[in-house]
C-alpha positions in Angstrom: -15.9 -15.1 -42.1 -18.0 -15.4 -39.0 -15.1 -16.7 -37.0 -13.0 -13.7 -38.0 -15.7 -11.4 -36.9 -15.9 -13.2 -33.5 -12.1 -13.0 -33.2 -12.2 -9.3 -34.0 -14.9 -8.6 -31.4 -13.1 -10.7 -28.8 -9.8 -8.9 -29.4 -11.6 -5.5 -29.1 -13.1 -6.5 -25.8 -9.8 -7.9 -24.6 -8.0 -4.6 -25.5 -10.6 -2.5 -23.8 -10.2 -4.6 -20.6 -6.4 -4.2 -20.9 -6.8 -0.4 -21.1 -9.1 -0.3 -18.0 -6.6 -2.4 -16.1 -3.6 -0.4 -17.1 -5.4 2.8 -16.3 -6.2 1.4 -12.8 -2.6 0.3 -12.3 -1.4 3.8 -13.1 -4.0 5.2 -10.7 -2.7 2.9 -7.9 0.8 4.0 -8.7 -0.2 7.7 -8.3 -2.4 7.3 -5.2 -0.4 4.7 -3.3 3.0 4.1 -4.8 3.8 7.9 -5.0 1.1 9.7 -3.0 1.5 7.5 0.0 4.9 5.9 -0.2 7.2 8.5 -2.0 7.8 9.8 1.5 10.1 6.8 2.3 12.9 7.5 -0.2 12.6 11.3 0.2 12.7 11.2 4.0 16.5 10.7 4.3 17.0 13.7 2.0 14.9 15.9 4.3 16.9 14.6 7.3 20.1 15.4 5.5 19.2 18.9 4.3 16.9 20.0 7.1 18.0 17.9 10.1 14.5 16.7 11.0 14.4 14.1 13.7 13.2 10.6 13.5 10.5 11.6 16.0 9.1 14.2 13.6 9.5 11.8 10.7 7.4 9.2 12.6 4.7 11.8 13.3 4.5 12.9 9.7 4.1 9.3 8.7 1.5 8.8 11.4 -0.5 11.8 10.2 -0.6 10.2 6.7 -1.9 6.9 8.0 -4.5 8.7 10.2 -5.8 10.4 7.0 -5.9 7.0 5.3 -8.0 5.6 8.2 -10.3 8.6 8.0 -10.7 8.2 4.2 -11.6 4.5 4.6 -14.1 5.3 7.4 -15.8 8.0 5.3 -16.1 5.6 2.3 -17.6 2.9 4.6 -20.1 5.3 6.2 -21.1 7.0 3.0 -20.5 4.5 0.1 -22.6 6.7 -2.2 -19.6 9.0 -2.4 -17.8 6.4 -4.4 -20.1 7.0 -7.3 -19.3 10.7 -7.3 -17.1 12.0 -10.1 -16.5 15.1 -8.0 -15.2 12.9 -5.1 -12.9 10.9 -7.4 -11.6 14.0 -9.2 -11.2 16.0 -6.0 -9.3 13.2 -4.3 -7.0 12.8 -7.3 -6.3 16.5 -7.3 -5.7 16.5 -3.6 -3.2 13.6 -3.9 -1.2 15.4 -6.6 -1.2 18.8 -4.9 -0.2 17.5 -1.5 2.7 15.6 -3.0 4.0 18.6 -5.0 3.5 21.1 -2.1 5.5 19.0 0.3 8.5 20.5 -1.4 7.3 24.1 -1.2 7.3 24.7 2.6 9.4 24.3 5.7 6.5 24.4 8.1 6.0 21.3 10.2 2.3 22.2 10.5 1.8 22.3 6.8 3.8 19.2 6.2 1.5 17.4 8.8 -1.6 18.9 7.1 -0.5 17.7 3.7 0.4 14.2 4.8 -3.0 14.0 6.6 -4.9 15.2 3.5 -2.8 13.1 1.2 -3.5 10.0 3.3 -7.2 10.7 3.1 -7.0 11.1 -0.7 -5.0 7.8 -1.1 -7.7 5.8 0.8 -10.5 7.3 -1.3 -8.7 6.7 -4.6 -7.7 3.1 -3.5 -11.3 2.2 -2.8 -12.8 3.9 -5.9 -10.2 2.4 -8.3 -10.6 -1.0 -6.7 -14.4 -0.9 -7.0 -14.6 0.6 -10.5 -11.9 -1.5 -12.2 -13.0 -4.7 -10.4 -16.6 -4.2 -11.5 -15.6 -3.4 -15.1 -13.3 -6.4 -15.4 -15.8 -8.8 -13.9 -18.6 -7.5 -16.2 -16.4 -8.0 -19.2 -15.4 -11.5 -18.2 -11.8 -10.7 -17.0 -12.3 -10.7 -13.3 -9.2 -13.1 -13.0 -7.0 -10.1 -14.0 -8.1 -8.1 -10.9 -5.1 -9.1 -8.7 -2.7 -7.4 -11.2 -4.3 -4.0 -10.3 -2.4 -3.8 -7.0 0.9 -4.3 -8.8 0.5 -0.6 -9.5 1.5 0.1 -5.9 4.8 -1.7 -6.4 5.3 0.0 -9.8 4.9 3.5 -8.1 7.3 2.5 -5.3 9.9 1.2 -7.8 9.5 4.3 -10.0 9.9 6.7 -7.0 13.0 4.8 -5.9 14.6 5.2 -9.3 13.7 8.9 -9.8 14.2 10.4 -6.4 18.1 10.1 -6.5 18.1 11.8 -9.9 15.7 14.5 -8.7 17.9 14.9 -5.6 20.9 15.6 -7.7 18.9 18.2 -9.7 17.9 20.2 -6.6 17.7 18.4 -3.3 14.8 17.3 -1.2 12.3 19.9 -2.5 12.9 19.1 -6.1 12.4 15.4 -5.2 8.9 16.2 -4.0 7.9 18.6 -6.8 9.5 16.4 -9.4 7.9 13.1 -8.3 4.6 15.1 -8.0 5.0 16.2 -11.7 5.6 12.6 -12.7 2.4 11.6 -10.9 0.5 14.2 -12.8 1.7 12.7 -16.1 0.8 9.2 -14.9 -2.6 10.4 -13.8 -3.4 11.9 -17.2 -2.4 8.7 -19.0 -4.5 6.6 -16.6 -7.6 8.8 -16.9 -7.2 8.8 -20.7 -7.0 5.0 -20.8 -9.8 4.2 -18.4 -12.4 6.9 -18.3 -14.5 5.9 -21.4 -14.8 2.3 -20.3 -15.2 2.3 -16.5 -18.6 2.3 -15.0 -18.8 3.6 -11.5 -20.1 1.2 -8.8 -20.3 1.1 -5.1 -21.7 -1.8 -3.1 -23.9 -1.2 -0.1 -24.8 -3.8 2.4 -28.5 -4.8 2.3 -30.0 -3.7 5.7 -32.4 -6.6 5.4 -29.6 -9.1 5.6 -28.9 -10.5 9.1 -25.6 -9.1 10.5 -22.8 -11.6 10.7 -20.9 -11.7 14.0 -17.6 -9.9 13.8 -16.2 -12.4 16.2 -15.5 -14.7 13.2 -12.7 -12.3 12.2 -11.5 -10.9 15.5 -8.3 -13.0 15.7 -7.7 -12.2 12.1 -8.1 -8.5 12.8 -5.7 -8.6 15.8 -3.1 -10.4 13.6 -3.7 -7.7 10.9 -3.3 -4.9 13.5 0.1 -6.4 14.5 1.1 -6.6 10.8 0.2 -2.9 10.4 2.2 -2.1 13.5 5.2 -4.0 12.4 5.5 -3.7 8.6 5.1 0.1 8.7 8.4 0.6 10.5 10.2 -0.8 7.5 7.8 0.9 5.0 8.6 4.3 6.6 12.3 4.0 7.6 14.0 1.4 5.4 15.8 3.9 3.2 16.7 6.1 6.1 18.1 3.1 8.0 20.2 2.0 5.0 21.4 5.5 4.3 22.7 5.6 7.9 25.2 2.8 7.2 28.2 4.5 5.5 29.2 1.5 3.3 25.6 1.1 2.0 24.6 4.8 1.7 24.9 4.9 -2.1 22.6 1.8 -2.4 19.9 3.2 0.0 17.5 4.7 -2.5 17.7 1.6 -4.8 16.6 -0.6 -1.9 13.2 1.0 -2.4 13.3 0.0 -6.0 13.9 -3.6 -4.9 10.9 -3.3 -2.6 8.7 -2.1 -5.4 9.8 -4.6 -8.0 9.2 -7.5 -5.6 5.8 -6.1 -4.7 4.6 -6.0 -8.3 3.9 -9.7 -8.7 3.1 -10.5 -5.1 -0.6 -9.8 -5.3 -0.9 -12.5 -8.0 1.6 -15.0 -6.6 0.3 -15.2 -3.0 -3.3 -15.8 -3.9 -2.2 -18.5 -6.3 -0.2 -20.1 -3.5 -3.3 -19.9 -1.2 -5.4 -21.7 -3.8 -2.9 -24.6 -3.6 -2.2 -24.8 0.1 -4.9 -22.7 1.8 -5.1 -19.2 3.1 -3.8 -20.1 6.5 -0.7 -21.8 5.3 0.0 -19.0 2.8 -0.5 -16.3 5.4 1.8 -18.1 7.8 4.5 -18.3 5.1 4.2 -14.6 4.4 4.3 -13.6 8.0 7.4 -15.8 8.7 9.2 -14.5 5.6 8.4 -10.8 6.4 9.4 -11.2 10.1 12.7 -12.8 9.1 13.5 -10.0 6.7 12.8 -7.3 9.3 14.9 -9.2 11.8 17.8 -9.4 9.4 17.5 -5.6 8.6 18.1 -4.8 12.2 21.8 -5.8 11.8 22.2 -5.6 8.0 25.7 -4.3 7.0 26.1 -5.7 3.5 24.2 -5.6 0.2 23.1 -9.3 0.4 21.4 -8.8 3.8 19.8 -5.5 2.6 18.5 -7.1 -0.6 17.0 -10.0 1.4 15.3 -7.5 3.8 14.0 -5.4 0.9 12.8 -8.3 -1.3 11.2 -10.2 1.6 9.4 -7.1 2.7 8.2 -6.0 -0.8 7.3 -9.5 -1.7 5.0 -10.0 1.3 3.3 -6.8 2.5 0.7 -6.6 -0.3 0.3 -10.3 -0.3 -0.7 -10.3 3.4 -3.2 -7.5 2.6 -4.7 -9.6 -0.3 -4.9 -12.8 1.7 -6.3 -11.2 4.9 -9.0 -9.4 3.0 -9.9 -12.5 1.0 -10.2 -14.5 4.2 -12.4 -11.9 5.8 -14.6 -11.9 2.7 -14.8 -15.7 2.9 -15.9 -15.7 6.5 -18.4 -12.8 6.3 -20.1 -13.8 3.1 -22.5 -11.1 2.0 -21.1 -8.7 4.5 -17.6 -8.7 2.9 -17.6 -4.9 2.9 -18.2 -4.8 6.6 -15.3 -7.3 7.1 -13.0 -5.2 4.9 -13.8 -2.0 6.8 -13.2 -3.7 10.2 -10.0 -5.3 9.1 -8.8 -2.1 7.4 -9.5 -0.1 10.5 -7.5 -2.6 12.6 -4.6 -2.4 10.2 -4.7 1.4 10.0 -4.5 1.8 13.8 -1.3 -0.2 13.7 0.0 1.9 10.9 -0.6 5.1 12.8 1.1 3.9 16.0 4.1 2.1 14.4 6.1 5.0 12.9 5.4 7.3 15.9 6.7 4.8 18.4 9.6 3.7 16.1 10.7 7.3 15.4 10.7 8.2 19.1 12.6 5.1 20.1 15.2 5.6 17.3 16.0 9.1 18.7 16.2 7.8 22.2 18.3 4.7 21.4 20.3 6.5 18.7 19.4 3.9 16.1 16.7 1.6 14.7 17.9 -1.7 16.1 15.3 -1.9 18.9 12.4 -0.5 16.7 13.2 -3.1 14.0 13.4 -6.0 16.5 10.1 -4.9 18.0 8.6 -4.6 14.5 9.8 -8.2 13.7 8.3 -9.4 17.0 4.9 -7.8 16.1 4.8 -9.5 12.7 5.9 -12.8 14.2 3.1 -12.5 16.8 0.7 -11.9 13.9 1.9 -15.2 12.5 1.4 -17.0 15.8 -2.2 -15.7 16.1 -2.8 -16.9 12.5 -1.5 -20.3 13.4 -3.8 -20.4 16.5 -6.9 -19.2 14.5 -9.2 -22.2 14.0 -11.7 -20.5 11.8 -9.6 -20.9 8.6 -11.2 -23.3 6.1 -9.3 -26.3 4.9 -6.9 -25.9 1.9 -8.7 -25.6 -1.3 
């Protein structure tokens, strides 16, 4: 009888942790997969229907990533905001509204404002969800499930890739924005319902009494991460547009984003597992090489096999590189892991802001994305070179 009671209690705790995790996954899908990345499959529709240039497209992406950087900085400067229900709820509402209202205006100014605001909301939600779900799972003894949380980004990407073509048929680019925004509202309601009764808000603040660790221990890591942000974001912003520009692959273009999302879902679990076997350095090198190869192939991809390789190699590595880099920063900085994450995220974000702006401008001048993609592949490859030269990585564990 006692053993049955224990089993019942364990099952209840297990189910509660599952609900918290699923709620967090849906939150990541809303904040990142849709709020941040739905722009990628909708962009070619806006270019088709409105004739917007690659230069403008790059600037709109850049505004979003500037907002993301601002959100990360605000959370770093004022971590107490992460405990605020008003901040969390306001950021969620902002993310949803800026997605929906993208389809309700033709003003470049308001598009820019909404992408900027949406980027800010994405960063705040990403940090709050990570902190709250991570603390709750750890407290309940399920901290090893935490990596699955970021699979929500891939889920949101795949979902938007599947739904945008259907929404486009229903009413064009503006219906794509409002429709995917409505889907995000539904996901948000489900996520809140699942997690709100069980999540306990938390926010870590560095102890001022602790001696400051020298940021020089992660400076090469940060430069490599900057180059990753500069390179990967070209594909993250323009991959569907690039494929749609190839007549024989046009019908497949939106579904390439589905392939990116589906390959991203397991990546945040698989890459850390590989790192535990061969070490962070070797795993990061493998991810950099694979991603650079995929971007290089995409520069001249004219068949489905090449496009699939480009999409899967990109989707399967970009979140893995994020997870491995932040884990390495935490390892090197110890009790100042938050400071390391902030510094690395800032480096990454600067690259993200510059990448689409430069790539969009070059694409208009060169009448194509071949040169931007080659430069992006070179940036990612250089990140791999710096990783190989970085002697501060620990031995494989």
